[in-house]
BALOBA-1460 file (C-alpha; in Angstrom, 3 decimals):
// residues 387
<rec num="1" residu="m" x="-17.041" y="34.999" z="-13.081"/>
<rec num="2" residu="i" x="-14.257" y="35.023" z="-10.340"/>
<rec num="3" residu="k" x="-16.153" y="32.081" z="-8.938"/>
<rec num="4" residu="r" x="-16.040" y="30.166" z="-11.981"/>
<rec num="5" residu="t" x="-12.212" y="30.912" z="-12.680"/>
<rec num="6" residu="l" x="-10.992" y="29.687" z="-9.098"/>
<rec num="7" residu="a" x="-13.480" y="26.785" z="-9.647"/>
<rec num="8" residu="l" x="-11.861" y="25.821" z="-13.235"/>
<rec num="9" residu="t" x="-8.507" y="26.063" z="-11.832"/>
<rec num="10" residu="v" x="-9.060" y="23.309" z="-9.172"/>
<rec num="11" residu="a" x="-10.928" y="20.991" z="-11.819"/>
<rec num="12" residu="m" x="-7.824" y="21.366" z="-13.748"/>
<rec num="13" residu="l" x="-5.570" y="19.869" z="-11.277"/>
<rec num="14" residu="v" x="-7.981" y="16.944" z="-10.476"/>
<rec num="15" residu="t" x="-8.733" y="16.222" z="-14.207"/>
<rec num="16" residu="s" x="-5.569" y="16.863" z="-16.181"/>
<rec num="17" residu="q" x="-4.298" y="13.522" z="-14.852"/>
<rec num="18" residu="g" x="-1.264" y="11.883" z="-16.720"/>
<rec num="19" residu="v" x="2.047" y="10.645" z="-14.802"/>
<rec num="20" residu="s" x="5.580" y="12.606" z="-14.194"/>
<rec num="21" residu="a" x="8.669" y="12.207" z="-13.318"/>
<rec num="22" residu="g" x="8.120" y="13.791" z="-9.876"/>
<rec num="23" residu="e" x="6.858" y="12.290" z="-6.886"/>
<rec num="24" residu="f" x="6.869" y="8.430" z="-6.563"/>
<rec num="25" residu="h" x="3.590" y="6.799" z="-5.297"/>
<rec num="26" residu="n" x="3.758" y="3.443" z="-3.975"/>
<rec num="27" residu="g" x="1.953" y="2.240" z="-0.883"/>
<rec num="28" residu="k" x="4.787" y="0.140" z="0.649"/>
<rec num="29" residu="q" x="7.892" y="2.943" z="0.023"/>
<rec num="30" residu="t" x="5.936" y="5.940" z="0.476"/>
<rec num="31" residu="a" x="5.159" y="5.050" z="3.989"/>
<rec num="32" residu="m" x="8.786" y="4.648" z="4.433"/>
<rec num="33" residu="g" x="9.636" y="8.347" z="2.966"/>
<rec num="34" residu="g" x="10.355" y="7.220" z="-0.584"/>
<rec num="35" residu="v" x="13.246" y="4.795" z="0.061"/>
<rec num="36" residu="g" x="14.075" y="1.882" z="-1.551"/>
<rec num="37" residu="v" x="17.003" y="2.427" z="-3.823"/>
<rec num="38" residu="a" x="18.625" y="-0.226" z="-1.739"/>
<rec num="39" residu="g" x="16.135" y="-2.202" z="0.646"/>
<rec num="40" residu="a" x="13.478" y="-2.677" z="-1.873"/>
<rec num="41" residu="d" x="12.598" y="-6.028" z="-3.589"/>
<rec num="42" residu="f" x="11.645" y="-7.136" z="-7.239"/>
<rec num="43" residu="r" x="8.238" y="-6.318" z="-6.449"/>
<rec num="44" residu="n" x="8.787" y="-2.454" z="-5.867"/>
<rec num="45" residu="g" x="12.033" y="-2.090" z="-7.371"/>
<rec num="46" residu="a" x="11.684" y="-1.169" z="-11.121"/>
<rec num="47" residu="l" x="10.824" y="2.580" z="-10.543"/>
<rec num="48" residu="l" x="13.066" y="3.101" z="-7.748"/>
<rec num="49" residu="n" x="16.413" y="1.110" z="-9.219"/>
<rec num="50" residu="p" x="16.537" y="-0.961" z="-12.080"/>
<rec num="51" residu="a" x="18.917" y="-3.369" z="-10.381"/>
<rec num="52" residu="l" x="16.684" y="-4.480" z="-7.617"/>
<rec num="53" residu="v" x="14.386" y="-6.260" z="-10.493"/>
<rec num="54" residu="g" x="17.019" y="-9.237" z="-9.793"/>
<rec num="55" residu="n" x="16.664" y="-8.934" z="-5.726"/>
<rec num="56" residu="y" x="14.349" y="-11.766" z="-5.687"/>
<rec num="57" residu="d" x="14.228" y="-15.237" z="-3.310"/>
<rec num="58" residu="a" x="14.136" y="-18.825" z="-4.421"/>
<rec num="59" residu="g" x="10.405" y="-19.131" z="-4.177"/>
<rec num="60" residu="d" x="9.172" y="-16.247" z="-6.359"/>
<rec num="61" residu="d" x="8.050" y="-16.691" z="-9.708"/>
<rec num="62" residu="f" x="5.718" y="-13.979" z="-10.622"/>
<rec num="63" residu="d" x="4.113" y="-10.174" z="-9.182"/>
<rec num="64" residu="f" x="1.874" y="-7.814" z="-10.272"/>
<rec num="65" residu="n" x="1.043" y="-4.705" z="-8.318"/>
<rec num="66" residu="f" x="-1.028" y="-1.336" z="-8.857"/>
<rec num="67" residu="n" x="-0.060" y="2.057" z="-7.135"/>
<rec num="68" residu="v" x="-2.005" y="4.925" z="-7.020"/>
<rec num="69" residu="g" x="-0.794" y="8.654" z="-4.780"/>
<rec num="70" residu="a" x="-1.162" y="11.971" z="-4.429"/>
<rec num="71" residu="i" x="0.170" y="14.795" z="-1.961"/>
<rec num="72" residu="a" x="-0.622" y="18.158" z="-1.930"/>
<rec num="73" residu="s" x="0.262" y="21.361" z="-0.338"/>
<rec num="74" residu="d" x="-1.386" y="24.984" z="0.350"/>
<rec num="75" residu="a" x="1.367" y="26.444" z="2.214"/>
<rec num="76" residu="d" x="0.109" y="30.156" z="1.937"/>
<rec num="77" residu="d" x="-3.639" y="29.004" z="2.335"/>
<rec num="78" residu="l" x="-4.340" y="30.291" z="-1.011"/>
<rec num="79" residu="l" x="-7.457" y="28.411" z="-1.509"/>
<rec num="80" residu="e" x="-9.084" y="29.733" z="1.722"/>
<rec num="81" residu="n" x="-7.805" y="33.330" z="0.809"/>
<rec num="82" residu="a" x="-9.289" y="32.917" z="-2.767"/>
<rec num="83" residu="e" x="-12.665" y="31.657" z="-1.466"/>
<rec num="84" residu="d" x="-12.721" y="34.878" z="0.754"/>
<rec num="85" residu="f" x="-11.497" y="37.028" z="-1.865"/>
<rec num="86" residu="v" x="-14.467" y="35.452" z="-4.113"/>
<rec num="87" residu="d" x="-17.030" y="36.544" z="-1.432"/>
<rec num="88" residu="a" x="-16.003" y="39.747" z="-1.156"/>
<rec num="89" residu="m" x="-15.832" y="40.725" z="-4.691"/>
<rec num="90" residu="d" x="-19.232" y="39.619" z="-5.228"/>
<rec num="91" residu="v" x="-20.319" y="42.247" z="-2.790"/>
<rec num="92" residu="l" x="-18.178" y="44.927" z="-4.309"/>
<rec num="93" residu="d" x="-18.931" y="44.234" z="-7.831"/>
<rec num="94" residu="g" x="-20.951" y="47.618" z="-9.265"/>
<rec num="95" residu="g" x="-21.036" y="49.234" z="-5.632"/>
<rec num="96" residu="i" x="-20.612" y="52.853" z="-5.177"/>
<rec num="97" residu="n" x="-21.329" y="53.774" z="-1.423"/>
<rec num="98" residu="l" x="-18.785" y="51.020" z="0.091"/>
<rec num="99" residu="s" x="-16.749" y="51.908" z="3.240"/>
<rec num="100" residu="q" x="-12.803" y="52.055" z="3.281"/>
<rec num="101" residu="s" x="-13.125" y="48.842" z="5.484"/>
<rec num="102" residu="d" x="-15.128" y="46.982" z="2.663"/>
<rec num="103" residu="i" x="-11.909" y="47.844" z="0.498"/>
<rec num="104" residu="d" x="-9.551" y="47.121" z="3.031"/>
<rec num="105" residu="e" x="-10.648" y="43.540" z="3.555"/>
<rec num="106" residu="v" x="-10.664" y="42.692" z="-0.329"/>
<rec num="107" residu="t" x="-6.969" y="44.554" z="-0.436"/>
<rec num="108" residu="a" x="-5.626" y="42.642" z="2.430"/>
<rec num="109" residu="l" x="-6.684" y="39.485" z="0.793"/>
<rec num="110" residu="l" x="-5.031" y="40.445" z="-2.377"/>
<rec num="111" residu="a" x="-1.856" y="41.180" z="-0.586"/>
<rec num="112" residu="e" x="-1.860" y="37.808" z="1.238"/>
<rec num="113" residu="m" x="-2.489" y="35.961" z="-1.873"/>
<rec num="114" residu="q" x="0.727" y="37.752" z="-3.815"/>
<rec num="115" residu="g" x="3.496" y="34.877" z="-4.388"/>
<rec num="116" residu="a" x="1.258" y="32.096" z="-2.644"/>
<rec num="117" residu="t" x="1.180" y="28.930" z="-4.317"/>
<rec num="118" residu="v" x="-0.788" y="25.667" z="-4.227"/>
<rec num="119" residu="r" x="1.011" y="22.595" z="-5.364"/>
<rec num="120" residu="l" x="-0.471" y="19.063" z="-6.137"/>
<rec num="121" residu="d" x="1.290" y="15.661" z="-7.229"/>
<rec num="122" residu="l" x="-0.586" y="12.618" z="-8.205"/>
<rec num="123" residu="g" x="0.720" y="9.253" z="-9.669"/>
<rec num="124" residu="g" x="-0.180" y="5.993" z="-10.625"/>
<rec num="125" residu="y" x="1.296" y="3.150" z="-12.152"/>
<rec num="126" residu="l" x="1.614" y="-0.711" z="-12.595"/>
<rec num="127" residu="q" x="3.882" y="-3.076" z="-12.799"/>
<rec num="128" residu="a" x="4.319" y="-7.178" z="-13.941"/>
<rec num="129" residu="s" x="7.483" y="-8.747" z="-12.545"/>
<rec num="130" residu="i" x="9.003" y="-11.904" z="-13.841"/>
<rec num="131" residu="p" x="12.234" y="-12.777" z="-11.933"/>
<rec num="132" residu="n" x="14.688" y="-15.316" z="-13.559"/>
<rec num="133" residu="k" x="18.255" y="-16.494" z="-12.962"/>
<rec num="134" residu="v" x="19.345" y="-15.534" z="-16.602"/>
<rec num="135" residu="v" x="17.838" y="-11.896" z="-16.987"/>
<rec num="136" residu="s" x="14.875" y="-10.805" z="-14.537"/>
<rec num="137" residu="a" x="12.001" y="-8.627" z="-16.194"/>
<rec num="138" residu="t" x="9.575" y="-5.856" z="-15.100"/>
<rec num="139" residu="l" x="7.045" y="-4.364" z="-17.399"/>
<rec num="140" residu="f" x="6.039" y="-1.078" z="-16.255"/>
<rec num="141" residu="a" x="3.628" y="1.693" z="-17.083"/>
<rec num="142" residu="g" x="3.070" y="4.697" z="-14.747"/>
<rec num="143" residu="s" x="1.587" y="8.262" z="-15.208"/>
<rec num="144" residu="s" x="1.935" y="11.318" z="-12.893"/>
<rec num="145" residu="l" x="0.852" y="14.707" z="-12.708"/>
<rec num="146" residu="q" x="2.867" y="17.737" z="-10.814"/>
<rec num="147" residu="v" x="0.783" y="20.942" z="-11.290"/>
<rec num="148" residu="g" x="0.903" y="24.207" z="-9.321"/>
<rec num="149" residu="i" x="-1.080" y="27.523" z="-8.980"/>
<rec num="150" residu="i" x="0.822" y="30.452" z="-8.853"/>
<rec num="151" residu="t" x="-0.595" y="33.890" z="-8.011"/>
<rec num="152" residu="e" x="0.353" y="37.429" z="-9.629"/>
<rec num="153" residu="i" x="-1.404" y="40.059" z="-8.064"/>
<rec num="154" residu="n" x="-1.152" y="43.659" z="-9.744"/>
<rec num="155" residu="q" x="-0.249" y="46.726" z="-7.411"/>
<rec num="156" residu="a" x="-2.303" y="48.454" z="-9.827"/>
<rec num="157" residu="d" x="-5.709" y="46.443" z="-8.743"/>
<rec num="158" residu="i" x="-4.937" y="47.506" z="-5.151"/>
<rec num="159" residu="d" x="-4.863" y="51.005" z="-6.184"/>
<rec num="160" residu="y" x="-7.770" y="50.786" z="-8.181"/>
<rec num="161" residu="l" x="-10.047" y="49.846" z="-5.634"/>
<rec num="162" residu="n" x="-8.716" y="52.227" z="-3.168"/>
<rec num="163" residu="s" x="-9.167" y="55.155" z="-5.447"/>
<rec num="164" residu="a" x="-12.825" y="53.864" z="-6.176"/>
<rec num="165" residu="v" x="-13.703" y="54.032" z="-2.878"/>
<rec num="166" residu="n" x="-12.154" y="57.595" z="-2.212"/>
<rec num="167" residu="n" x="-13.660" y="58.991" z="-5.548"/>
<rec num="168" residu="l" x="-17.100" y="57.127" z="-4.850"/>
<rec num="169" residu="t" x="-17.129" y="55.435" z="-8.544"/>
<rec num="170" residu="p" x="-18.749" y="52.016" z="-8.820"/>
<rec num="171" residu="i" x="-16.094" y="49.165" z="-9.251"/>
<rec num="172" residu="n" x="-15.766" y="47.570" z="-12.364"/>
<rec num="173" residu="t" x="-14.218" y="43.947" z="-11.553"/>
<rec num="174" residu="d" x="-13.338" y="43.764" z="-15.755"/>
<rec num="175" residu="l" x="-10.826" y="46.132" z="-14.903"/>
<rec num="176" residu="l" x="-8.753" y="44.125" z="-12.390"/>
<rec num="177" residu="t" x="-5.551" y="42.371" z="-14.235"/>
<rec num="178" residu="s" x="-4.226" y="39.731" z="-11.075"/>
<rec num="179" residu="e" x="-3.598" y="36.329" z="-12.622"/>
<rec num="180" residu="i" x="-3.872" y="33.096" z="-11.063"/>
<rec num="181" residu="t" x="-1.324" y="30.897" z="-13.263"/>
<rec num="182" residu="a" x="-1.282" y="27.082" z="-13.562"/>
<rec num="183" residu="v" x="2.211" y="25.610" z="-14.308"/>
<rec num="184" residu="g" x="3.118" y="22.038" z="-14.273"/>
<rec num="185" residu="a" x="3.517" y="18.824" z="-16.642"/>
<rec num="186" residu="t" x="2.251" y="15.260" z="-16.988"/>
<rec num="187" residu="v" x="4.464" y="12.242" z="-17.882"/>
<rec num="188" residu="i" x="3.413" y="8.959" z="-19.004"/>
<rec num="189" residu="e" x="6.473" y="6.422" z="-18.874"/>
<rec num="190" residu="f" x="6.422" y="2.858" z="-20.233"/>
<rec num="191" residu="g" x="9.036" y="0.622" z="-20.388"/>
<rec num="192" residu="v" x="10.898" y="-2.884" z="-19.122"/>
<rec num="193" residu="s" x="13.708" y="-2.942" z="-16.392"/>
<rec num="194" residu="l" x="16.120" y="-5.758" z="-16.759"/>
<rec num="195" residu="a" x="18.582" y="-6.824" z="-14.183"/>
<rec num="196" residu="r" x="21.138" y="-9.618" z="-13.823"/>
<rec num="197" residu="s" x="23.937" y="-10.599" z="-11.210"/>
<rec num="198" residu="f" x="27.613" y="-10.706" z="-12.096"/>
<rec num="199" residu="k" x="30.229" y="-11.859" z="-9.788"/>
<rec num="200" residu="i" x="33.300" y="-8.936" z="-9.528"/>
<rec num="201" residu="h" x="36.158" y="-10.028" z="-7.076"/>
<rec num="202" residu="g" x="33.753" y="-12.722" z="-5.177"/>
<rec num="203" residu="m" x="30.823" y="-10.310" z="-4.801"/>
<rec num="204" residu="d" x="27.517" y="-10.498" z="-6.387"/>
<rec num="205" residu="i" x="26.758" y="-7.611" z="-8.008"/>
<rec num="206" residu="l" x="23.236" y="-6.773" z="-9.670"/>
<rec num="207" residu="f" x="23.113" y="-4.421" z="-12.611"/>
<rec num="208" residu="g" x="19.855" y="-3.206" z="-13.961"/>
<rec num="209" residu="v" x="18.877" y="-1.078" z="-16.830"/>
<rec num="210" residu="s" x="15.251" y="0.791" z="-17.664"/>
<rec num="211" residu="p" x="14.723" y="1.726" z="-21.548"/>
<rec num="212" residu="k" x="11.453" y="3.673" z="-21.327"/>
<rec num="213" residu="i" x="9.381" y="6.172" z="-23.460"/>
<rec num="214" residu="q" x="8.293" y="9.440" z="-21.840"/>
<rec num="215" residu="q" x="5.348" y="11.138" z="-23.067"/>
<rec num="216" residu="v" x="5.524" y="14.760" z="-22.011"/>
<rec num="217" residu="e" x="2.587" y="17.436" z="-21.560"/>
<rec num="218" residu="t" x="3.488" y="20.793" z="-20.320"/>
<rec num="219" residu="i" x="0.601" y="23.045" z="-18.600"/>
<rec num="220" residu="e" x="0.468" y="26.592" z="-18.513"/>
<rec num="221" residu="y" x="-2.939" y="28.360" z="-18.064"/>
<rec num="222" residu="a" x="-2.757" y="31.943" z="-17.022"/>
<rec num="223" residu="i" x="-6.398" y="33.009" z="-15.719"/>
<rec num="224" residu="n" x="-7.325" y="36.789" z="-15.652"/>
<rec num="225" residu="v" x="-9.718" y="37.286" z="-12.984"/>
<rec num="226" residu="a" x="-11.490" y="39.505" z="-14.740"/>
<rec num="227" residu="d" x="-11.883" y="38.321" z="-18.082"/>
<rec num="228" residu="f" x="-12.050" y="34.658" z="-18.201"/>
<rec num="229" residu="d" x="-15.250" y="32.839" z="-19.338"/>
<rec num="230" residu="e" x="-15.284" y="29.102" z="-19.019"/>
<rec num="231" residu="d" x="-16.923" y="28.745" z="-22.425"/>
<rec num="232" residu="d" x="-13.707" y="29.885" z="-24.167"/>
<rec num="233" residu="f" x="-11.657" y="27.428" z="-22.338"/>
<rec num="234" residu="d" x="-9.731" y="25.069" z="-25.153"/>
<rec num="235" residu="a" x="-6.993" y="22.843" z="-23.185"/>
<rec num="236" residu="d" x="-5.153" y="22.608" z="-26.427"/>
<rec num="237" residu="d" x="-4.405" y="26.334" z="-25.954"/>
<rec num="238" residu="y" x="-2.451" y="25.850" z="-23.037"/>
<rec num="239" residu="v" x="-0.729" y="22.554" z="-23.559"/>
<rec num="240" residu="n" x="2.068" y="21.263" z="-25.405"/>
<rec num="241" residu="d" x="2.941" y="17.630" z="-26.159"/>
<rec num="242" residu="d" x="6.489" y="15.786" z="-26.670"/>
<rec num="243" residu="s" x="8.000" y="12.400" z="-26.192"/>
<rec num="244" residu="n" x="11.542" y="11.140" z="-25.600"/>
<rec num="245" residu="f" x="13.602" y="8.096" z="-24.728"/>
<rec num="246" residu="n" x="15.260" y="7.806" z="-21.800"/>
<rec num="247" residu="l" x="17.370" y="5.513" z="-19.697"/>
<rec num="248" residu="d" x="17.615" y="4.425" z="-16.051"/>
<rec num="249" residu="l" x="20.625" y="2.661" z="-14.627"/>
<rec num="250" residu="g" x="21.395" y="0.972" z="-11.307"/>
<rec num="251" residu="a" x="23.542" y="-1.513" z="-9.097"/>
<rec num="252" residu="h" x="22.920" y="-3.088" z="-5.883"/>
<rec num="253" residu="t" x="24.610" y="-5.549" z="-3.636"/>
<rec num="254" residu="e" x="24.807" y="-6.717" z="-0.121"/>
<rec num="255" residu="f" x="27.285" y="-7.455" z="2.376"/>
<rec num="256" residu="d" x="26.951" y="-10.238" z="5.425"/>
<rec num="257" residu="r" x="23.356" y="-10.730" z="4.957"/>
<rec num="258" residu="k" x="22.312" y="-7.566" z="6.595"/>
<rec num="259" residu="w" x="23.583" y="-4.818" z="5.075"/>
<rec num="260" residu="k" x="22.297" y="-3.492" z="1.366"/>
<rec num="261" residu="v" x="23.782" y="-0.738" z="-0.920"/>
<rec num="262" residu="g" x="22.347" y="0.473" z="-3.927"/>
<rec num="263" residu="v" x="22.958" y="3.262" z="-6.265"/>
<rec num="264" residu="v" x="20.765" y="4.454" z="-9.244"/>
<rec num="265" residu="l" x="20.859" y="7.298" z="-12.201"/>
<rec num="266" residu="k" x="17.407" y="7.969" z="-13.248"/>
<rec num="267" residu="n" x="16.631" y="10.076" z="-16.530"/>
<rec num="268" residu="m" x="20.204" y="9.253" z="-17.770"/>
<rec num="269" residu="l" x="19.254" y="11.749" z="-20.907"/>
<rec num="270" residu="k" x="18.373" y="15.153" z="-20.139"/>
<rec num="271" residu="k" x="15.710" y="16.609" z="-22.003"/>
<rec num="272" residu="n" x="14.209" y="20.304" z="-22.224"/>
<rec num="273" residu="y" x="10.056" y="20.867" z="-22.890"/>
<rec num="274" residu="s" x="8.304" y="23.957" z="-23.669"/>
<rec num="275" residu="t" x="5.175" y="25.387" z="-22.470"/>
<rec num="276" residu="v" x="2.902" y="27.271" z="-24.599"/>
<rec num="277" residu="s" x="4.451" y="30.824" z="-23.614"/>
<rec num="278" residu="g" x="8.214" y="29.452" z="-24.196"/>
<rec num="279" residu="r" x="9.187" y="28.487" z="-20.211"/>
<rec num="280" residu="d" x="11.380" y="25.742" z="-20.237"/>
<rec num="281" residu="l" x="10.538" y="22.483" z="-18.002"/>
<rec num="282" residu="l" x="13.749" y="20.326" z="-17.793"/>
<rec num="283" residu="i" x="13.777" y="16.502" z="-16.527"/>
<rec num="284" residu="e" x="17.410" y="15.836" z="-15.994"/>
<rec num="285" residu="p" x="19.749" y="13.200" z="-14.435"/>
<rec num="286" residu="r" x="19.718" y="12.566" z="-10.905"/>
<rec num="287" residu="l" x="21.739" y="10.234" z="-9.197"/>
<rec num="288" residu="t" x="20.751" y="8.482" z="-5.879"/>
<rec num="289" residu="i" x="22.591" y="6.202" z="-3.185"/>
<rec num="290" residu="g" x="21.178" y="4.345" z="-0.573"/>
<rec num="291" residu="g" x="22.213" y="2.397" z="2.442"/>
<rec num="292" residu="a" x="20.070" y="-0.156" z="4.015"/>
<rec num="293" residu="y" x="20.267" y="-2.692" z="6.856"/>
<rec num="294" residu="y" x="17.710" y="-5.879" z="7.434"/>
<rec num="295" residu="n" x="16.679" y="-8.719" z="9.444"/>
<rec num="296" residu="s" x="13.933" y="-10.928" z="9.770"/>
<rec num="297" residu="w" x="11.877" y="-8.370" z="11.557"/>
<rec num="298" residu="v" x="13.234" y="-4.750" z="10.345"/>
<rec num="299" residu="v" x="14.300" y="-3.231" z="7.195"/>
<rec num="300" residu="a" x="16.038" y="0.565" z="7.985"/>
<rec num="301" residu="e" x="17.381" y="2.425" z="5.143"/>
<rec num="302" residu="l" x="18.560" y="5.827" z="4.321"/>
<rec num="303" residu="d" x="18.674" y="7.371" z="0.392"/>
<rec num="304" residu="l" x="20.156" y="10.498" z="-0.602"/>
<rec num="305" residu="d" x="20.127" y="12.405" z="-3.870"/>
<rec num="306" residu="l" x="23.924" y="13.442" z="-5.041"/>
<rec num="307" residu="n" x="22.732" y="16.503" z="-7.295"/>
<rec num="308" residu="a" x="19.837" y="18.699" z="-7.386"/>
<rec num="309" residu="t" x="17.072" y="18.580" z="-9.935"/>
<rec num="310" residu="e" x="15.072" y="20.957" z="-11.467"/>
<rec num="311" residu="d" x="11.123" y="21.036" z="-10.280"/>
<rec num="312" residu="l" x="8.669" y="20.779" z="-12.580"/>
<rec num="313" residu="v" x="6.177" y="23.153" z="-10.914"/>
<rec num="314" residu="s" x="8.793" y="25.998" z="-9.870"/>
<rec num="315" residu="d" x="12.444" y="27.151" z="-10.806"/>
<rec num="316" residu="d" x="13.362" y="25.687" z="-7.792"/>
<rec num="317" residu="k" x="16.155" y="23.145" z="-7.039"/>
<rec num="318" residu="l" x="15.181" y="19.708" z="-5.433"/>
<rec num="319" residu="q" x="17.547" y="17.293" z="-3.616"/>
<rec num="320" residu="l" x="16.059" y="15.096" z="-1.491"/>
<rec num="321" residu="m" x="17.297" y="12.917" z="1.675"/>
<rec num="322" residu="r" x="14.859" y="10.121" z="2.776"/>
<rec num="323" residu="l" x="15.065" y="7.991" z="5.897"/>
<rec num="324" residu="g" x="12.186" y="5.080" z="6.510"/>
<rec num="325" residu="a" x="11.880" y="1.633" z="8.267"/>
<rec num="326" residu="e" x="9.652" y="-1.347" z="8.258"/>
<rec num="327" residu="f" x="8.604" y="-3.569" z="10.833"/>
<rec num="328" residu="n" x="7.699" y="-6.986" z="10.092"/>
<rec num="329" residu="a" x="5.200" y="-9.336" z="11.787"/>
<rec num="330" residu="f" x="5.908" y="-12.882" z="10.580"/>
<rec num="331" residu="d" x="5.467" y="-11.744" z="6.992"/>
<rec num="332" residu="w" x="1.641" y="-11.274" z="7.519"/>
<rec num="333" residu="a" x="1.818" y="-7.618" z="8.772"/>
<rec num="334" residu="q" x="4.032" y="-4.543" z="8.386"/>
<rec num="335" residu="l" x="4.095" y="-1.155" z="9.991"/>
<rec num="336" residu="r" x="6.288" y="1.551" z="8.413"/>
<rec num="337" residu="v" x="7.346" y="5.113" z="9.315"/>
<rec num="338" residu="g" x="9.334" y="7.773" z="7.211"/>
<rec num="339" residu="y" x="10.786" y="11.119" z="6.831"/>
<rec num="340" residu="k" x="11.651" y="13.031" z="3.708"/>
<rec num="341" residu="m" x="13.706" y="16.564" z="3.369"/>
<rec num="342" residu="d" x="14.335" y="18.705" z="0.989"/>
<rec num="343" residu="l" x="17.825" y="19.845" z="1.352"/>
<rec num="344" residu="k" x="17.192" y="22.746" z="-0.991"/>
<rec num="345" residu="s" x="14.158" y="23.642" z="1.268"/>
<rec num="346" residu="s" x="12.049" y="24.012" z="-2.126"/>
<rec num="347" residu="v" x="9.138" y="21.717" z="-1.127"/>
<rec num="348" residu="e" x="8.088" y="21.146" z="2.695"/>
<rec num="349" residu="d" x="9.658" y="18.305" z="4.452"/>
<rec num="350" residu="t" x="7.457" y="15.529" z="5.036"/>
<rec num="351" residu="v" x="6.507" y="12.784" z="7.917"/>
<rec num="352" residu="s" x="5.030" y="9.204" z="6.863"/>
<rec num="353" residu="v" x="3.363" y="6.319" z="8.357"/>
<rec num="354" residu="g" x="1.596" y="3.113" z="6.959"/>
<rec num="355" residu="f" x="0.743" y="-0.527" z="7.345"/>
<rec num="356" residu="g" x="0.621" y="-3.428" z="5.217"/>
<rec num="357" residu="l" x="-1.002" y="-6.686" z="5.045"/>
<rec num="358" residu="s" x="0.298" y="-9.677" z="3.271"/>
<rec num="359" residu="p" x="-1.520" y="-13.085" z="4.292"/>
<rec num="360" residu="f" x="-0.068" y="-16.360" z="2.749"/>
<rec num="361" residu="g" x="2.023" y="-14.155" z="0.829"/>
<rec num="362" residu="v" x="0.005" y="-14.316" z="-2.271"/>
<rec num="363" residu="a" x="-1.631" y="-10.943" z="-1.852"/>
<rec num="364" residu="n" x="-0.642" y="-7.579" z="-0.206"/>
<rec num="365" residu="v" x="-2.471" y="-4.460" z="0.470"/>
<rec num="366" residu="d" x="-0.268" y="-1.215" z="1.662"/>
<rec num="367" residu="f" x="-1.657" y="1.969" z="2.510"/>
<rec num="368" residu="a" x="0.540" y="4.803" z="3.321"/>
<rec num="369" residu="a" x="-0.139" y="8.821" z="4.984"/>
<rec num="370" residu="v" x="2.051" y="11.663" z="4.387"/>
<rec num="371" residu="f" x="2.072" y="14.631" z="7.054"/>
<rec num="372" residu="g" x="4.029" y="18.101" z="6.327"/>
<rec num="373" residu="g" x="4.252" y="21.600" z="7.733"/>
<rec num="374" residu="d" x="2.197" y="24.459" z="5.931"/>
<rec num="375" residu="n" x="-0.797" y="22.183" z="5.099"/>
<rec num="376" residu="t" x="0.408" y="19.367" z="2.999"/>
<rec num="377" residu="l" x="-0.947" y="15.991" z="3.007"/>
<rec num="378" residu="g" x="-0.710" y="13.081" z="0.996"/>
<rec num="379" residu="a" x="-1.628" y="9.276" z="0.733"/>
<rec num="380" residu="a" x="-0.703" y="6.124" z="-1.415"/>
<rec num="381" residu="l" x="-2.021" y="3.148" z="-2.013"/>
<rec num="382" residu="q" x="-0.526" y="-0.579" z="-3.273"/>
<rec num="383" residu="l" x="-2.655" y="-3.604" z="-4.312"/>
<rec num="384" residu="g" x="-0.629" y="-6.837" z="-5.461"/>
<rec num="385" residu="f" x="-0.698" y="-10.532" z="-5.648"/>
<rec num="386" residu="s" x="2.293" y="-12.892" z="-6.473"/>
<rec num="387" residu="f" x="3.164" y="-16.272" z="-6.686"/>
């Protein structure tokens, strides 16, 4: 029974695909730590800064790209400890003549799992961009999932196991009350980004807006390690659906043909979404600024969130700083590196690397790999073509 519980928890993480307003997965920008508020162009700008939809060259007419990515963290070795716990409980269930060492192994695993978490962020989106002197436009649709497994170990379970071995009574795993809870949200976004350049005091400044619909599905599934039966599982009992209109606003300009500056306000309209138990998950405005230096062979950028926003998996706040660079070889191949830091220390800092191939400027393949402390790993891929 316990084994089925853990298996379904992992299965729910993998199959509950939707898209959320969380981690930005892009084969190019993820490799650079997620930067792009200032340095990206119309091909990748819509979900970073809508003003960048108007950042194109004279020969650009159309671009289509598809992106997918994932990042996972098992900071407390929960999955390994849970597997060991399952194996140990299979031996102990119904047992009478058990040694104290047998019980110590199980209770030690329970203690290590207390408060442990696993989190997974999945994302995918596609966009079609048409640059234009009057109004540049990008149609986009995306989906992302943020979910975490959180353990709540009951001290009474540890006391019960110790009492059973001391009193030589059979162990009944149905009496255990510890839980593993999956909490998170999926968000599907679709909309259009519009951008246009205006001359203000002699400077060309791009302004952009992204009206969008957000369909949000909150997830909260508490699994009792003793009572769970996979035949009783009904996803509708653990999911709430809602939808909302929202806006992203952005601006962008450059100086001396080597410096770029951007600012974006994501999710301008604050909205609460409730789980089935009444817990609130908040999507709220996030203001980010970015500055980039560029020339024909390198782009280097720093992006900074000016306010903290709520993490959809936990009650913690996130405030990210991102650093990234791209080295360009004759517009045919690119090497990218990046670093992302959470100023609130709610999630692990990560280092990223990646490469891209763009032969003849009409197609591109871009890959990113992400690494962080405490078993944090991720990857992202972009496929695109333009003319």
